[in-house]
C-alpha positions in Angstrom: 0.0 0.0 0.0 1.3 3.3 -1.0 1.2 6.1 1.6 0.2 9.6 0.2 1.1 12.5 2.3 -2.1 14.1 3.7 -0.9 17.5 4.4 -0.3 18.8 0.9 -3.8 17.8 -0.2 -5.8 19.0 2.8 -3.9 22.1 3.7 -5.5 24.4 1.0 -8.9 23.2 2.1 -8.2 24.0 5.7 -6.9 27.4 4.9 -10.0 28.3 2.8 -12.4 27.0 5.4 -11.1 29.3 8.2 -13.7 32.0 8.9 -12.5 35.4 8.0 -14.4 38.4 9.4 -14.9 41.6 7.5 -13.5 44.8 9.0 -15.8 46.5 11.4 -16.2 50.3 11.4 -16.8 51.8 14.9 -17.9 55.2 13.4 -21.6 55.6 13.6 -23.2 56.8 10.4 -26.8 58.2 10.2 -29.2 55.6 8.9 -30.3 56.0 5.3 -33.9 57.2 5.2 -35.8 57.5 2.0 -38.4 60.2 2.0 -42.1 59.2 1.6 -43.0 60.3 -1.9 -46.0 62.3 -2.6 -48.3 60.4 -4.9 -48.3 62.4 -8.2 -51.2 60.3 -9.5 -53.6 61.3 -6.8 -54.9 64.7 -7.5 -55.5 66.9 -4.5 -59.1 67.3 -3.5 -59.0 71.0 -4.6 -58.0 69.9 -8.1 -60.5 67.1 -8.2 -63.4 69.2 -7.1 -63.9 72.2 -9.2 -67.2 74.0 -8.8 -68.6 75.2 -12.1 -69.1 78.9 -12.3 -72.9 78.7 -12.7 -73.5 76.2 -9.9 -76.5 76.4 -7.5 -77.9 74.4 -4.6 -81.6 73.9 -5.6 -84.0 73.4 -2.8 -85.8 70.5 -4.6 -82.5 68.4 -4.5 -81.9 69.0 -0.7 -82.3 66.0 1.6 -81.6 62.3 1.6 -81.2 60.1 -1.5 -81.1 56.3 -1.8 -78.3 55.4 -4.2 -77.1 52.1 -5.8 -73.5 52.0 -7.0 -71.5 49.4 -9.0 -68.3 50.4 -7.2 -67.0 47.6 -5.0 -67.8 48.2 -1.3 -70.5 50.8 -1.9 -73.6 49.0 -3.1 -76.8 50.4 -1.6 -76.2 53.5 0.4 -77.6 56.9 1.2 -76.4 60.4 0.5 -77.8 63.6 1.9 -77.4 67.1 0.3 -77.4 70.0 2.8 -78.3 73.6 2.0 -74.8 74.9 2.8 -73.3 72.8 -0.1 -72.0 70.0 2.1 -73.1 66.4 1.7 -73.2 63.4 4.0 -73.1 59.7 3.3 -73.3 56.4 5.0 -70.3 56.1 7.4 -69.6 52.5 6.2 -68.4 53.9 2.8 -66.6 57.1 3.8 -67.3 60.8 4.3 -69.3 63.3 2.4 -67.7 66.6 1.3 -69.4 68.9 -1.2 -72.2 69.0 -3.7 -73.5 71.3 -6.4 -75.9 71.3 -9.3 -76.2 73.1 -12.7 -79.4 73.5 -14.6 -80.0 71.6 -17.8 -82.7 71.9 -20.4 -85.9 70.0 -19.8 -86.4 70.5 -16.1 -83.4 68.5 -15.2 -80.1 69.1 -13.2 -76.5 68.0 -13.5 -75.5 67.1 -10.0 -71.9 66.7 -8.7 -70.8 65.6 -5.3 -67.5 64.4 -3.8 -67.2 61.6 -1.2 -64.0 60.4 0.4 -63.7 56.6 0.6 -62.3 54.8 3.7 -58.8 55.6 2.5 -59.6 59.3 2.1 -59.4 59.1 -1.7 -61.8 61.5 -3.4 -64.6 60.0 -5.5 -66.5 62.4 -7.7 -70.1 61.4 -8.5 -71.6 63.2 -11.5 -75.1 62.5 -12.7 -78.3 63.8 -14.3 -81.4 64.4 -12.1 -84.8 64.1 -13.7 -88.4 63.8 -12.7 -89.8 60.2 -12.8 -93.4 59.1 -12.7 -92.7 56.2 -10.4 -89.9 57.3 -8.1 -90.4 61.1 -8.1 -86.9 62.4 -8.7 -84.2 60.1 -9.9 -80.5 60.4 -10.5 -78.0 58.4 -12.6 -74.4 58.9 -13.7 -70.8 57.9 -13.3 -68.3 57.8 -10.4 -64.9 59.1 -11.1 -61.8 58.2 -9.0 -58.1 58.8 -9.0 -56.3 57.2 -11.9 -53.7 54.4 -11.7 -50.0 54.8 -12.4 -49.1 55.9 -15.9 -52.2 58.0 -16.4 -52.4 60.8 -18.9 -52.5 64.4 -17.7 -56.3 64.6 -18.6 -57.0 61.5 -16.5 -55.0 62.9 -13.6 -57.0 66.2 -13.7 -60.5 64.7 -14.2 -60.2 61.2 -12.8 -61.3 58.0 -14.5 -64.7 56.3 -14.4 -64.6 53.6 -11.7 -68.3 52.9 -11.5 -71.9 53.9 -12.2 -74.7 54.9 -9.9 -78.4 55.5 -9.9 -80.9 56.4 -7.2 -83.9 58.4 -6.1 -84.8 61.1 -3.7 -86.5 60.0 -0.5 -89.8 61.7 0.2 
């Protein structure tokens, strides 16, 4: 039996397997903090809510409304228009902000109101109010919300349609 010296074959492995520690710096550096970015795709409420110059708060639209919405999490809810231009809504969906109306031909109105969802994102509801033989006064229209990333400038200013709604004024 031939004897092979063990040291020349194992020595490189032993040298490489010895743990080596990186140099440690004892100088404290301030932690790196990244600033929280402002979301450029979420328009401020002031941009998202622009009152038309010829708006009014008609007395026949004041009071509570029953509304059905296709937007997830909203469903059947109520909205109430106050005479000071503020609106309220069911607390399970968010908070009401402002409302206004502009007259349209044919005894109808174009109503606009802004609600903030549970995450305080503004949702603008725009619809047409008309008289109805069965329900009295009805409303139907679109819900606009903040656009997603990569939106055009027009989408950022006016929002994108995120749902539809319809409803009627409670007597």
